[in-house]
N, C-alpha and C positions, 0 to 999 in steps of 0.2 A: 542319557549321553552317548554321540556315535564315536568311534576312534577312526581317526583318519591321518593321512598325512601329506602334506603340503610342501613341494620342494624338498623331500626327504624330511621334513621336521614334522615329528608326529604330535599330533592335539587330540583334544576331546572337545566337542561342542555339543549344544543341545539338538535332540532331533529336531526337524525342520527348517535348519540353519542352511542357508546357500551357501555355495562354493565362496563366492565374493565375499558374503559377512565371514565365514571363517578363515580366508585369506586375510582379512582386514584386523581380524583380532590376532592373527601373527606378527602383523606390520607387513604384509606383502600386499605390494599395488599392484593391483590388475586395471589396466584404463576402463573408464566406462566413457558413453556419450548417452545415451537412453535412460540408463537408471537414475532413477530418483529416489532418496529414501527420506520422507517426511517424518522423521522420528517422533516428534510431538504429536502428529495426529495418526502415529503408526498406521502411515498410508505409504506404500512403495509404487511406483512405476516397474513391473516387471514385465513390459511386453518382449524384451529381448530382440528389438528390431534391427540394432543397428550392426550385431554381431561384433562388437570392438573387444568384448569381453572373453573371447574364446579360450578354452584352456585345454590340456589335453588329458586324459585319465587314462592309465592303465587298463588294458584289456577290453577298450570301448574302441571302436573303428574310427567313427566321429569325432570331432573336437566339439566341444558343449560350452555353450553361453553360462557364465559364470553366476551371472545376476538372477537366473532365472532357474539353474538346477540345483537340487536340495543336495545334500551329501547322503552317504550310504555307508553302513559298516564296513570299514575296511579301504575305504577310498584312498586310492594314491594318485594325487593331482601332480601336474605339472605347469605351471603358469609360464614359463619364459624358454620353452623350447624353439627350436627352428621353425616346426610346423605352424605354432601357435602365434609366435612373432611373425611370421609371414602372412597368415591369416589376417590378424589384424591389418596391418599394413595395407593388402590387399582391400580390405573391407573401405577403410578409411579414403584411399586412392579413389576407389569407387564411388563414394560420397563424394567428393572433391571434383570428383569428373562431370558430376552433373551440377557443379556449384558455381554462382558468380564468381567472376575473379576479380573483387572489387574489395579486396580487405582493407587497402587503404582510407578509403572513402567511407568502410560501413561504418552502422553506430555500433558496433560491438568490436572493431578493432582493437587488439591487444587484451580483450576480455570475450574472448570466445573461446567456448568448448573445442569446437572442430579446430581451429586455429592452433591453439594449445598441443593438440592430440597430432596435428602432421608435425608441430616441430618436436613432439617427445617422440614420435617413431621415425625421424627424419627424412620423413618425403618433401624432397626439392625438385621434384616435377611432376607433371601429371603424363602419367605414361598410356593411359587409355583416351583416346580420343573418340567421339562420337556427338549422337545428339543432345542436346540438354534441353530441359523442360523451360517454356518461358510460360508468364502469368503477368497480369496485371496487378498493380501494387494496389490496396484497398487503405486509401486515405479518408474514408467517410465520417469515422468516429469523432472525431477530433481529439479523441483519445490515443487510441490504439493504429499504430501502422502494420498490415499484413500484408508480408512479402513472400509467398509461396515457392519463390525461386530458391529460397535461401534454404527451405524447410529440409530436415533429415529425416521426417518422419520418425521421430523419436518420441510421441504421441505423449511429453509429457505436459503439454499443454491440455490434451483431451483429460487426463487424469486430472489434473489440478481443477479445471472447468466442470466436469464430470461428478468425481468422485470425491474433492473436497467442497467447492462451491456449490455444486447441485445446479448448475445453470444450464449445461449441456448444449452451448454452442458450438463445439468443435466435434470432428467426426472425421474419420478416412473417410474418403470418395472415389470414385472411379477405383480401376484395379492395373495392375500390372505398372508398367512405366508413367502412366498417366497420372500414378495415386496422389493424392493430396491431401494434407489435412484442409477441410473446407467448414462452412455453415451450410446449413438446409435451404437447398435450392439455389447454392452458391450466389447467397445475397449477401448484398455490403453491409458489413457490420452492423450500421446506425440503425439498419431495419430490423435486426436480431432482438432476441431478449438480454443480449449481452449487457452486462454492469458496468464495463468498462473498469473494475475493481483493479487491472492490472498485473492478475495473480499470474497470469499466461505467460506474461512479458516478463516475470521475475523468473522463471523456470524453462524458460527458453533457452536453449543452449548455444545458440546461433543468431542470426539477425533476422528471421525469420518472422518475430515478433518484436516491436520496439513502441517506444512511446513515440507520439508525433511531436518534433522537433520544432518550438517555439522561439528557439534562442535568436534566431536571424532578426525578427520582428522585434524581439526586445531591445537587442544592440540598434536596430534602426531609431526605436523611440529614444533610446538613450541618447543617440548624438542628433535629435532633430531639435533645433532652437525653439521650434515652437511649441514644445511639447514639455509638461512637467509630470516628472517618470515619479511615482511613489512606488514604493515596493513593501510587500509584506512577507514576512516570515513564518511559518507555523511551528509549533513546537517540538514536533517531531524531526525536523531538520537538524536542529540545534547538536542532538545526539549522536547523528549518523553522519553529517557530512565528513567530519574529521578522517573517516575511514577510507575517503577515495583520494585522501592526502597521505595515508602510510599511518596514520595515527591508530592507537588502540581502537578497539572496539568501545562504544560509549561513551568516548571522550566528549564535555562538553563543551563545546566551540562558538556558544552565542557573540562572545564578544570580538571573537576573531572573524567571523560572519558578517557582523555587523561593519566591521573595518574594511572588508572585503568588498561588502557591495557599495561602500562609499567610494572607495577609489574606482569602483568600476564607472563611477558616474551617476547613479541613483541621486534624483534630486532630494528625495527622503526616504529616511530608511524607518520604518515601521515594523512593530509586531503584532501578528495575527493575535496574539495572547490578547491584547487589550480587546480585540471581538470577542475572543472567547469568554471575557468577563461580562460582556454585554450580552452574549449568549445565554448566560447561567441567569443573569437577571431577566430574561425575558421567558428563559424556559423554566424556571424556580416560578415566577409569578404565574404562568398559566399551568403548571402542577397544583399549585394551591387551590387555585380556582376550580380546577376540575377536583380535588379531594374534598373541597368545601361546600360545592354545588352540584355535586352528582355529575361531572361532566363524563364523558367516556373515558374508561380507563381500561388497561394500564396506560398512561403516556408513554410513547416511545420517543426517543431522542432521533435527533434528526441531523445530527452535524455530518453524515457519512453520505455521500453522494450517492455511491455505488449501492448501498443498502437501500436507499429511497427508491432508486430504479427499480432493484429487485422487487419491492412489495407495491410496487408500480403493477408490473407484470405478473408476479406469480400469487398476490394476495390482494387484489383490489379491495375485495370484501372488507378488508380490514383499513380502508384508508382515513378513516375518521380517528384513528388512535394515536398516528405521529403526532408529533409537537409540530404547531405551524412556523414555528422559528427556522430562519433561513439558516445555512451552515456560517460559523464564525468569518471566512474569508469573504461571503457576499454580504454578510452586514457591515464588514470594514469597505467593501466597496461604496456600498447604497451611503454610507455616512462619509467616507473620504470626499465624495462627489457632491456632498449638501455640506454638512457641518464644516467638514475641514478647510474645503474651499473658502467658504466664506472666513474664516478664523487667520488663513494667511493670504489671503486675498488674492486668489488666483483663480481665472477662468474656469469652471467645472471642465468645459469643452476642449481645455487645454491638459487636463489630467490624463495620464494614463496609469492606471492600476494593475500592478504586475505583482501575481502571487508566486510563493515560492512553496510549493507543497509537496508533502510524501506521496501524494497520492495522484493516479492519471485520472481518476472518474471527475475529479477537479476541472479540466480541461475541457469536459462534455459539458458538468454543472454550469460553467461559464456563459455557455452558450443558450441555455433554457432561457426562452422569451420572459417566463413567468417570474423570472428573477430579476428581472431589469428594471431599473427605476427611472433611470435618466432618460435624457431623449434619445441617444442614440440607443438604446434598449438593453444595453450591458453595464454592469457596474464594475466587473470584474474584465480586463481588456486581454491579459494575457496570463496562463499559468505553465509556468515552468517546473520541473520536477528535480530532487535533489541531485541527480545524476547530471541534469541538464545545467544546475547552479554551478556545480563543480568543472562540466566541461568550458564554461563561460571564465571561472576563474582561472583556469589553465591557459585559455586563450589570452588574456588581459595579462599573461606573464608574472602573476601574483604568487610569491611564496608563501603559502596558506599558512603552513606552520609556526612561521616565524613572527606572523603579524600580531602588534599589538592588540588588546581588547580595546573595543567602543564601546559606544553606548547609543540607543536607539534614541531617535530625535525625539523634542517633546510635542504634545498634544498628539494623543491615541498610540503613545509610545509606553506609557505605564500597565505593568499588568500584576497579578499577584500569583501566587503559588497554585490555585485553586486552575487557575488558566492554563498554565504548564502541562497539569497532568492531562490535559485532552489529548496528548501525546500518545496513550496507552489506554488497552483496553480498561474498560471499568473507570476511566478519569473524569468521563463526563456526567456520568450520574454522581460518582462522589463530589465533583465540585458542586453541582446543582444540591445535594443533600448537604453540605457545608451551607449553603445560605439558607437555605428552607429551615433546618434547624436554628439557626438563629434567628429568623424572622418568628417563625412560633413561640419562641422563647427567648424574649430579648434580654433578660436579668442572666440568664444562665450560661455560664462560659460553653465554648462550644469545643468538643475534641475534635480537630479537624481532621484527623487520622483517621478513617472510615476503614480500617485494612481489612476488614471481611468480604470487602466490595473488590480487592487485588485478587490477583493471580493468573495463573495460566492455562485453566482449564477452562475447554471449549464453551460449556454451558456453566453458568454458577448462580446460585441464589443464595440471598441473605436476607434477614430479617434487621431493620435498624428504628432504632427508637429516635423519632424527632420530634423535638416538643411535647414530649409525653404521648406520641402515637406512635403505632406500630406501623409500619412501612415496609412491605413485601418488594424486594426487587429482584430483577433478575438479568443476568448480562452474558451476552453471547459475540464471540467473535469468530468470523469465517462463514460464509454464506449457508453452509450445509449445517453449521448449527442453528443460525437464524431460522433455515426452514423446519428444523424440528421444534426449536420453540414456537414460531408462530403457528403451526400447526396444531400444536398443544393448546393454544390459547383461544386460535379458531375453533375447536372440538370441544371446548370445556374441559379439558382435560387440567388445566394450570390456570390460576389467578394470580396477578401481580399487580402491585399499584403503579409501577414505572418499571421500563426496560431499557438499557443501553443495548444497542446493535454495532459492530463495527463488521464490515465488512473483509478485512486483512486478517491476516493472524497475528494476535495481541495488540491489534489497533492498527495506530498510522506508524507505529514504528516499523512494521513489518509492510506499509505498504507499497504498492506496486512500483511507485517511483524513487524508492530508496536505493541506496547499493544494492547489491545483488546480494541475496543471503539464504536462497533455497531454502527456505524455512528453517534454518538452523536454530534451533528452540534457545541455544547459548547465546547466539549473537541476539537475539530477540530479547530475551531476559537482560543482558547487559545494556540496552538501550533504555529498558523501561525501568533500570535500576537509576541510570543515568537522570530520566525524567522525574522520578519521585526525591530524589537529592536535591536537585534545582527547587523542587516546590518546598522541602525543608528548609533550604539556605534563603527564602524570602522573606523578607520582614511582614509583609502582608499576605494571607493566606486564603480568604476569603474575597469573592466577586465584588460583593457589595461592599467593601471597607474599599476600595479602588476610588481614590480622588479624582480622578479624569472621568470616569465614570460617573459619578456624582454630578460633576459639571456636566456631561454631557447630556444628561437629563433635566438639569435646573436650566441650563441655556437652550436647549435647542429641542429633546424628544417630548419633555412634559412628562406623563404619568407613563410608569412602565403597563405593557401592554396597552396602551393609549390608542388613540386615534394616529399620530403622528408615527407612532411606534409601528402598530399595525402597517402603514404604509410604506415604511422602510425597511421592515426585518423581519417581516411574517409573506408565510406565501401559503400556496396551495399544491394538490397533487393530482395526477391525471392516471386514470386507468389505461394501461398500454395492452396490447395483444401479448400473448404468450406464444411465441416463436420458437 
């Protein structure tokens, strides 16, 4: 233990503790900007570039950054001296002098850490005038907008992309005033190995990285009398949306969300959970076929478009093992523009499918040509994030917390508990195992709670007994963990029957399009708990018992994994360059 004093308060902290950590243990607030502490994965962004957390230490001539300076025995630290506060103000003012003056129309207005710092430090004017950096925005990816003019060089995106996700798209390029966070050879994002998981967006403190905003196009479609707009909502949305309206973390707002969507003018409000049940039917059938006929194992669940793009770039030699199933929202789009269009007697060419997703990679996924089955080549027309939905609800003047609960519309609106748990890490493979277990032994009751598949560990393993068979399963969330797992499989160090991979921490509850959470494990844990609570409250908890799913097969699709199902619900993958 190291004995120190902070603002004349004595304390002892473990060796290796930073001044910032020590101050927080005493409840002393030191402002930060570049600092990012990812507690759950023991990763800290300690680059100390912003110099906002400067403190004064007795006996030292220079001020020191609290985030990257470790305490030493007998250190006397002062966090709010005139010199320290003046340095903070000056550094923030210098950042603002090279920052666009468009807060009113910025995507991060009222949710920007630089803006909050300026308010905290009482900055009301820009005293430093001079040249400002200018650059073109990069809209190429369909998912993420990169605006280098708003970058403060905190390097959080680099830490997240390199050290956590192991993708390595971002790096500091150029020198001096011209330094920017960029891509290799300044390539457009669409040409890089970016998976569009959006984790860089989730940790960016300003508006330098934001999601592509599709809300205007959605409003246009809603207000077009010649369009029939169908909206589907992913399971992770319902346990996070309430946070953007001041409700407690983990609030279940499914009914309020449905009511809000109907008031906004959508013609039909349906549930992606229906398509998640459909995904289980196809993926479980595919899994059983591989188990029984010696197909390529392990089977990898393929619901996450970011992880699919990751394996296309990083592990093309393993492209024969992912399930060929499309993701649930893409299955939904294909069935909505065929089966549902016929059921409700609407011209498929007039149908617009809008997906509300916790994920930014879904925006890119909707543009993939190989996923389109309809004439216009797109089964899902627009994807908006949880944050975008909240903005639309605010724009419509809806008092969300006071809304009564509504119900999803019929036909493709029914779902089971198995589909709900798709929203958290381990949920997809657990849903598949529930159905596989029931199919392998139809007489034996199935214990639907495969709790050994749940947890927050980055990589976890379990063996489950299904129908008398021992099945070895691995689960990974976060692409860095996925890289480790896939490398072991490729190199023959590990062998499994089935694997679930999600690109985002804790799965979709921690998606890049969710309310900003900075990877706070407690926030993600509460969202996941709400997911499992909704599962437990469902009367039907196995996908194959969904009556609407049964009718879909009997009336339209025919056999599971049959010709019609493959035409609409399955896809293929492609090798991509590693850049």
